[in-house]
C-alpha positions, 0 to 999 in steps of 0.5 A: 469867830472870824469871818472873811466876808459874811455873816454866813461864814467863808471858812473852810467851805470845803477842804481842798487836800487832806492834811498832811498831803502836800506836794514838795513844790506847788506851781504857780502862775503869776499874771502881771509878773513884771509889775512891782508886786509881781517882780518882788514876788517872783524874786522871792518865791522862786525857790519855794514854787514852781513859777510860771511868769505871765507878762503882756509884751516881749519887752517885760520878759527880761525882767523876770526871766531869771526867776521862772518860765515866762509866757507872753499873754494879753488878758483879753486872750482866753485861749492863751490864758487857758494854755498859761494855766495848764498844769498850774495849781495856783494862780496869782493874778496881779495883772490889772490897770492899777490906776485909781483914777482910770475911767471906764474905757481904760478899766474895762479891758484888764479889770473886767474882761481880763479878770473874768477870763483869768478866773474862766482859764483857771477853771477850765484848766483844773487849777486849785486856786485863784488868788485875786489881788483885790484892793483897799479901794473896794472898801475906800468909800467908807469914812476915814475914821472907820476900820473896815472889816472883811465882812463889812459890805463893799463900798468903793471910793472910785471906779477902779474900786468897783472893778475890784469889787467885780473881782471879789464877787466873781471869785465868790461865785466861782468858789461856791457855784464852780468849785474853784478855791478863790482868795481875795486880798485887798492889798493896801499901800504897797511900797518899799521900806525905803519909800516908808522912810521918807518924811513925805510918806506919812499918808501911808500910815494906816495903810501901808503894806510892806514888800516882805509882809505882803509876800508873806501873805501871798505865800500863806494864801497859796499854801492854805489847804482848807479854805474855799473862799475867803477875802483878807486884808493885806496890810502891815502890823501898822499901829493905825490900820485902815483895814483889820487884819484879824481874819488873816492872822486867825485863818493864815497865820499871818504874822506882819513884821513891819509897822509904818509908825516905826519907819517913818522919820516924823512919827518913829521917834514917838514910839507909838506902838509902845507909848499909846495906851491900848486900854487892855492888859497888853497896855500895862494895865493889871486886871481887877481879877488879880487878888482873886486868882492867887493861889490859896495859902497853905494855912487855909488849905490845912484848915479845910483838911481838918473839917 
């Protein structure tokens, strides 16, 4: 049984909406809508959801205005965030300082205080769910040869990762103690296919997540009706995965389409997905049970019938 956070289980802690009862178009507030992830989501989700796109400065409005309603608000403005969340079903909280080398004074405003404000504003406004953009950096302290599961303890490799652990912990508190549904997505190396095809992108092989795969994961997280709290890993279907995506496959039906080893020009000619031994039936082996599961012959069935 998959677990998306701990051995106590984070599957379906409470049903959010009865089966079959679904609104035609959910309203989604996207914070950080002018960023690389936010602007891609806004462009491709504009017909699926009613979008309210939050940016932090007036000069960012033009980047996303054609995709939905826009609002200018800073993450340190709690009252402004409450107004931005009014009438919203799901908050996709992407806004943060994304610098993995950032120091505390730069992380405090957006990644700690701003994260707290986003959750509190969503709760205050009666939102159904917050999807928190966590990061692979929340567990990047593990050795490079470890594939991290969602139930493994957090192990940040930098102070930026520490702030993402804070967001995950706050999200669990808000879910279990305050009744706000929260899904945290640990985002890997988000890049376009064009970047993944560069010869110098080999460092992305185990953490790459394509634009369309992360978009799919976000949509499935928004649409899921039966999760109170969960943590999912946001990677593409790479042959080598730093983070295990089994929970997202099982609980959300996530079906990533891309694989960094098939995009990178140095690795693609090796056809690793087809040639590497998987040591299971999918790798081309035959099971030792094959002889014993063959249908009984007609002759033997007849002999039994005459006894």
